N, C-alpha and C positions, 0 to 999 in steps of 0.2 A: 768917437771912432772906437771901435770895441776890440781888441788885437786875437789875432786865433787862439793863443792858448788858455784867453779864459772862459770858463764857465758856467752857462747861467747856468740854474738852477735845476736840477735834473739831469746836468749830462755830463761827460765823462771829462775832465780835463785831458786836455794833453800834456805829454812830457814830452823836451827837449829833441829826444834822440824819436818823437813819434812826428812833431814836428819837420823835424830832416828829411822825413819819408814825403815830404809833400813835392809835386811833381810841376809845380808851376810857382817859382819862387818871387815873381813878381806880386804873391797875393800876400794881403799885410793885414788886409781885417778880416774878423769875423763874418761879418755883410760877405766879401764878396766871396768867402768860402763858402760859406752856404749857399751860393749861386752857381757857382759851379758845380760842389753837391748835388743838387738838386737837377743840375743837366746830365752828368754821372746817373743820376738815378731815370732819368725816362728813360738812360738809352738803355739802364740793365730793365727796366721793366720792359721796355721791346724786348730784351732776348726772351726775357721767360714767357712772354707771347708768344713766341715763334720755337721754343726749345720743342723737343721731343719726351715724348713721356718718359720719364725717370722718375727712380724711387727719391721719394721727397722727405721721406727719413731718413738719411742718413748724412752725415760726419759732410762725406763730399759733396754733397749736394750744398749744405750753409752756407759753406766756406765759397762756392762756386758761387753763389750767387751774393755772397757779400762782396767777392770781386770785379763780379759784376756792376753793382751797386755800384763800389766805391774806386774801383782797382783805376779809373780815368785820372783821379785824383790825385788820390795814395800810393805808393811801391809796397807796402804793405795792408794791403787790402786782400783779403782773403785767408791771410794766420792767423792762426789763436794767439790772443793777447799773452807775453813773457811777462808782463807787469802789474804790480800790486796798482789796483786805483781805489777811487772814492766809493764806488757800488763793482760787485761782484763775487767771487767768490777767488782764490789763492788760485794763481795763472796754474800750477801744477796738477791742479781738482781739475781742470776744464776737460780735457778730455776723457775724464772716466764719466763723470758727471752729465756732458753731450749725450753723450753712448747711454747713460740711465734716462733722461728724457727722450730720447727719439725710442728707445722700444716702450718706455710709458705710455706716449701719444701713439704707436703703432695697435698697443693693447687696448688703449680707450677708443679707435676708430675700431677695430676688429668685435669690441665685444661690447660696445655701445656704453661705455661706463658714465658718458657724461653725455647730455645733449651736444651738436655740433657747436654750438657756439661758447657753450662753457669748455669744451674740450681744445678751443683755441683758442680760452682768454688764458687759461690754465700753461698752454705749451706757450703762448709769449709768455707771460710774466717769468714762468722756469727758466727760458730762452734770457732772455732781459736780465735774468738774479744771477745769471750765472755768468753772464757777459762775456763771451767768447774772444771778439775782436778790441782793438784798441780803442777804437770809435765808431760810431755808427749804426749799434748796437740797438737801438728804442726802433730806429726805422730797418733794419732788414728784419726785428724780431718781428712789426706788423703786417709786416711782406711777407714771412715766414708764414704767419700763424693765416693767412690770408690763400697763401698757397695752400698747406694744409685744408683748412676748409675745403678749397677746393677739390681737390684731388682726393680727400680722402672722406669728406662726407658729400662731395656734389654739391655744397653748399657755396650762396655768394660770399662777396670777401663782408667786413666787418668797415661799415663808415667809422672811422677812427676821428678824423675831426671833425663831423657833425656840419659840414659846413665852416668848419674855420682851421688855419694852419698850426700841426701840432707844434713844429719845430720856434713858431714863435709865441711870446708870451700871452696868454687866451685863457680867460674862464676854462675853456675844455682841457687844454696843455696845464692845469691846477688838477684841475679831477682828473687828468689821468694820471697824476706825476704822486696825485695824493689815494689814487685806487690801486696803484702798484704800489707804494709803501706799505698801506694795508694790506696785498697779500702777501707781502713781504713778514709781516707781522701773523699771518697765518687767516685773517679776516677776506673773501674771495669776494666777499657778497658786494662790494663796491663795484670790482671790476666786473662782474655780472653784470652787475646794472651797468656801467660806463659800453657795455657791448652790446647793450639789448637784449640779452641771456636772462 
């Protein structure tokens, strides 16, 4: 059994203060946590399907989306990260970088800077690179990229898993992590290939 605080490759480890934010004290393994988070994700996706049209390129929306996806599990869901992580920018820079990303994404959509899948892939990469929340950034970022595609381009969502679960260790997950790392180094071609752009 893997403990809650452990972090498989490509995931963010939780520090003790963040683990204190767990709403259920009886959860002790990563598997139990994963199942609980998956149930919350499904609830969050149901909220997303019923929500009224809102500005999806607003920090307020991204924070509310994270809260809806993870708030039944974590007390800190929807709050910006305050601690340094193995992934992500300095926490003090998150608000400014998030604003810049949202402004860029709005510009890309308004001006046709990129084809829709490339715009969504770049949006997702930068959101994950910023890493605004203590945890759940990859899942949140994939859902946010799909919302961006749908709302700003009237485009179908990305098939991120292609029949596989990106949460579990798989060839598809390894390809996804490698594509994000290549984009971190300035090469977006593996990520664009991954999303089918």
